[in-house]
Wavefront OBJ file of the C-alpha trace (Angstrom):
o trace
v -8.144 -27.765 17.272
v -8.026 -25.892 20.561
v -7.419 -22.029 20.599
v -4.263 -22.616 22.370
v -2.942 -25.085 19.518
v -4.044 -22.412 16.888
v -2.148 -19.704 18.679
v 0.927 -21.802 18.929
v 0.453 -22.985 15.346
v 0.317 -19.590 13.957
v 3.439 -18.385 15.540
v 5.395 -21.506 14.363
v 3.984 -22.093 10.804
v 5.978 -19.420 8.843
v 9.093 -20.038 10.454
v 9.033 -23.902 10.307
v 7.721 -23.773 6.643
v 10.304 -21.492 5.409
v 13.147 -23.606 7.031
v 11.688 -26.739 5.765
v 11.280 -25.707 2.220
v 14.706 -24.198 2.030
v 15.962 -27.507 3.594
v 14.252 -29.528 0.856
v 16.027 -27.119 -1.537
v 19.613 -28.252 -0.314
v 20.049 -25.768 2.397
v 21.611 -27.946 5.066
v 21.907 -25.204 7.862
v 18.104 -24.304 7.220
v 17.214 -28.156 7.473
v 19.100 -28.378 10.722
v 17.376 -25.307 12.118
v 13.997 -26.838 11.079
v 14.886 -30.059 12.892
v 15.709 -28.155 16.076
v 12.702 -25.827 16.011
v 10.631 -28.691 15.168
v 11.889 -30.786 18.088
v 10.822 -27.967 20.353
v 7.512 -27.440 18.840
v 6.753 -31.373 18.967
v 8.022 -31.583 22.523
v 5.312 -29.043 23.233
v 2.485 -30.377 21.089
v 3.108 -33.958 22.405
v 3.820 -33.011 26.021
v 0.358 -31.346 26.374
v -1.372 -34.635 25.072
v 0.969 -37.189 26.880
v 1.305 -35.231 30.260
v 2.855 -37.316 32.830
v 4.852 -39.579 30.384
v 7.878 -37.471 29.579
v 10.082 -40.453 28.600
v 7.412 -41.295 26.136
v 7.217 -37.781 24.894
v 11.064 -37.556 24.084
v 10.763 -40.932 22.314
v 7.905 -39.835 20.120
v 9.551 -36.835 19.316
v 12.554 -38.783 17.939
v 10.271 -41.025 16.016
v 8.212 -38.083 14.465
v 11.357 -36.584 13.363
v 12.617 -39.676 11.764
v 9.175 -40.278 10.102
v 9.053 -36.683 8.968
v 12.517 -37.130 7.642
v 11.722 -40.275 5.854
v 8.464 -38.927 4.307
v 9.655 -35.450 3.479
v 9.068 -36.004 -0.229
v 5.314 -36.468 0.468
v 5.035 -32.922 1.815
v 3.236 -30.509 -0.589
v 4.808 -26.981 -0.294
v 1.605 -25.026 -0.829
v -0.044 -26.838 2.367
v 0.467 -25.631 5.826
v 3.390 -27.477 7.329
v 2.289 -27.583 10.897
v -0.928 -29.721 9.568
v 1.316 -32.273 7.960
v 3.605 -32.316 11.115
v 0.860 -32.611 13.515
v -0.983 -35.383 11.321
v 2.272 -37.581 11.492
v 2.655 -36.710 15.374
v -0.883 -37.952 15.949
v -0.441 -41.149 13.928
v 2.832 -41.859 16.091
v 1.077 -41.121 19.242
v -1.996 -43.185 18.338
v 0.704 -46.317 17.651
v 2.246 -45.614 21.238
v -1.162 -45.676 22.769
v -2.191 -48.775 21.137
v 0.940 -50.450 22.130
v 0.209 -49.143 25.752
v -3.181 -50.700 25.764
v -2.140 -53.965 24.744
v 0.203 -53.768 27.824
v -2.565 -52.548 29.923
v -5.129 -55.213 29.014
v -3.120 -57.266 31.366
v -4.221 -55.128 34.260
v -7.682 -54.841 35.786
v -9.365 -51.517 34.414
v -11.058 -49.121 36.812
v -14.528 -48.154 36.096
v -14.537 -45.215 33.779
v -17.767 -44.140 34.933
v -16.482 -43.178 38.306
v -17.403 -39.655 39.278
v -13.726 -38.669 39.936
v -12.751 -39.241 36.440
v -15.689 -37.002 35.177
v -14.923 -34.283 37.655
v -11.080 -34.363 36.885
v -11.618 -34.008 33.043
v -14.086 -31.166 33.742
v -11.742 -29.462 36.184
v -8.851 -29.782 33.523
v -10.855 -28.486 30.869
v -12.030 -25.418 32.856
v -8.482 -24.710 34.188
v -7.082 -24.629 30.632
v -9.952 -22.308 29.529
v -9.399 -20.076 32.618
v -5.628 -19.867 31.914
v -6.099 -18.966 28.468
v -8.598 -16.394 29.544
v -6.161 -14.912 32.266
v -3.349 -14.866 29.698
v -5.324 -12.990 27.001
v -5.867 -10.060 29.610
v -2.084 -9.471 29.525
v -0.402 -7.384 26.964
v 1.603 -9.469 24.381
v 4.990 -8.425 25.893
v 3.894 -10.502 28.858
v 1.705 -13.056 27.467
v 4.068 -14.330 24.851
v 6.985 -14.877 27.131
v 4.605 -16.799 29.605
v 3.169 -19.028 26.885
v 6.397 -19.883 25.350
v 8.611 -20.403 28.509
v 6.324 -21.491 30.988
v 3.762 -23.371 29.042
v 5.408 -24.530 25.919
v 8.789 -25.182 27.739
v 10.908 -23.117 25.354
v 14.122 -21.569 26.787
v 14.394 -17.777 27.311
v 16.755 -17.625 24.275
v 14.395 -19.552 21.929
v 11.597 -17.303 23.041
v 13.662 -14.223 22.425
v 14.489 -15.507 19.072
v 11.015 -16.570 18.207
v 9.283 -13.147 19.521
v 12.115 -10.725 18.471
v 12.465 -9.642 22.198
v 15.657 -9.369 23.963
v 16.396 -12.214 26.542
v 16.162 -9.547 29.323
v 12.907 -8.383 28.017
v 11.438 -12.024 28.131
v 12.639 -12.444 31.645
v 10.932 -9.035 32.547
v 7.656 -9.932 30.760
v 7.608 -13.280 32.545
v 8.206 -11.743 35.923
v 5.729 -8.924 35.443
v 3.064 -11.141 33.629
v 3.146 -13.702 36.543
v 3.022 -10.798 39.049
v -0.085 -9.451 37.250
v -1.712 -12.949 37.046
v -1.088 -13.598 40.719
v -2.548 -10.113 41.650
v -5.725 -10.935 39.436
v -6.146 -14.272 40.974
v -5.890 -12.705 44.584
v -8.432 -10.109 43.779
v -10.809 -12.756 42.362
v -10.595 -14.924 45.420
l 1 2 3 4 5 6 7 8 9 10 11 12 13 14 15 16 17 18 19 20 21 22 23 24 25 26 27 28 29 30 31 32 33 34 35 36 37 38 39 40 41 42 43 44 45 46 47 48 49 50 51 52 53 54 55 56 57 58 59 60 61 62 63 64 65 66 67 68 69 70 71 72 73 74 75 76 77 78 79 80 81 82 83 84 85 86 87 88 89 90 91 92 93 94 95 96 97 98 99 100 101 102 103 104 105 106 107 108 109 110 111 112 113 114 115 116 117 118 119 120 121 122 123 124 125 126 127 128 129 130 131 132 133 134 135 136 137 138 139 140 141 142 143 144 145 146 147 148 149 150 151 152 153 154 155 156 157 158 159 160 161 162 163 164 165 166 167 168 169 170 171 172 173 174 175 176 177 178 179 180 181 182 183 184 185 186 187 188 189
């Protein structure tokens, strides 16, 4: 698990776990809230892994929600919920990739040893590490809004609810944080 995933997981775990357990105990409103929050969480989780396939991400989110609903009786409440959720999502993603690979076998593959592929993977990894390092330099009131809204794709309202900040504070945090990051990037260049 990347540091990024761990940070997102630690924020989401208590909220999702509480809503899910309450839903399992018959609280329909909590279960509905769980499914809504889980949709956002899964969209971000799968979107990072299936970048460039937004239609596939949305379909996969729906498949995961259905699978989790159908298998909710298998969840052990003393275990981390996000680990269970991510395991199901990974299996669904693997199924999707297998189905895609069958279709791709009909095409001529590119040589995976091409330097352009190696450079691209290294650059993406470096960029993700650099972005994480830059975000770590920001105060939490700027870092969290940028993380949730700009990177995970949550709305301002969802971020405000998640962080306990007002919507205005989330917007101000994003603005000031991006301004600070831009200044750091200009001074480093």
